C-alpha positions, 0 to 999 in steps of 0.5 A: 880629726878636725871634722871641719877641716876634713870637709874644707879640704874637699869642698870650698864652703860648709852650708849650715842650717837655719833657725830651729825656733822659727820652724818650730813656731811654723809647725805650731809650737809655742816657744815663749818659755825660758826653755825655748826650743829645748822644751820641744825636746821633751814634748814633741821631739818628732818636730825637731827631727822634721826640721833637721830633715827640712834643712838637709833637704834644703842643702845644709851640710850641718845640723845644729842640735836643739840644745842651745837652751837645754841646761841642767840648771834650766831644766831643774826649774821644771822639776827634772832631775840631773839624770833626766836632763842629761837624757833630754840633752843627749836626745837632741844629738840622737835626733839630729843624727837620725835625721842626718842618717836617713837623709844621707841613705836616701841621697842618690848623689853622694859626691856633690856634697859632704856627709852632714855633720851634727854640731851640738849647740852650746849656748852661753850662760846668758841663754839660761838666764833667758833675759837677753844677756847673750846680746849684752854679755854683762854677767860677771862670772869667772872663767871657773864658774862658767866652766862649772856651768858648761861642763855637764852639758858639754860632757853629755853632748860629747857622749851622745856622739856629736861630731863637734860642738857649736859654742854659739852666741857667745857674748864676751871673751871671758866665756869663750876662754872658759869654753876653750879651757874646758875643751883643752883641759877635759875633752882634748879629743873634741873640736868646737866652733866659737861664734860670738854675738856682735853689736857692730862690725868690729865689737862683740856684744860685751864691747870687746873687739872681735879681732882680739877675741879671734887672736886669743883663740887662734892658738887653741887647736880644738877651736875649729872655726871662729865667727859670728851668729845671731847678728845683723847681716849688714855687719858680716863683711867687716866682722869677717875681715876683722877675724881674718886679720887676727886668725888663720882659722876658718870663719863661720857666719850665720846671722839673723835676718836683721830684726831686733829681739826684745828679751822681755816680750821674747818677740822680734821687731823691725823689717827683716833684711831679706835682700841682704841675706839672700843676695849677700851670702856669696859676698860673705864667702868672697870676704873669706867666710867658709861656713855659712848659714842662718840664725834666728828668723831664717828658714829652709828656703834661705839655706837653699839660696846658699846651697844653690850657689855653693853647688852651682 
């Protein structure tokens, strides 16, 4: 059963969580590392659970796991075997599910919001490279090569019990199509959303048109939503419109705060677009988005602003 559609038949909006790394840094974690928040899965997993709880308490209906940068190849560089890596990847799902279940059991009113989902993060090949490629999409792998890369992590996340996959920050159509093929050919019972990184209101990071990407994914029934994440908030209304013109699937948006990421220094610069985020999430829903949250630099208070108007 499509978990997104099941919720949207009863509730108008699914509130997503916000940034994991931003909150881990606030808790004192040093993330200037090629594994990013995935390293915390090995070292201090209790902090990841706390971040999930913070977002649920802020109103999130969906937790995105800390597996974005957790890959077989990435952990191999740190000396982990494939089996050890699979255990770490699967721990990301178990931690999020434990946080979800604890929160849900503690909730007195279970009628005003859905039981939260656990969406297992599947970052792009560019995230493994840790060179900012997920914002360029300029790696030249074939669909077959990308399928080989993604298969073991996706299998591990599914076996760990994730409700669906969050294939996020995808920078080119080749990788999106490879992920869709992998689901269709090897995991026919699994649903996923695919969200792209975008460079403006019409084009994803590779320069391909978002409408063409949405049109290509439209026939794939296992793709439960299509959208954009880790992109400047100012582009959301136009991107939503482009997707809706090309697809009937729910639109998902979770932008960053409008800062610019430097892949060399692994730092953000520029003034965060706080006003656009906090004041315009409702407008994104009016434009047609049904799954709304935050990506890099957002925090629980930002998610709370969404939940406030959604449940007003």
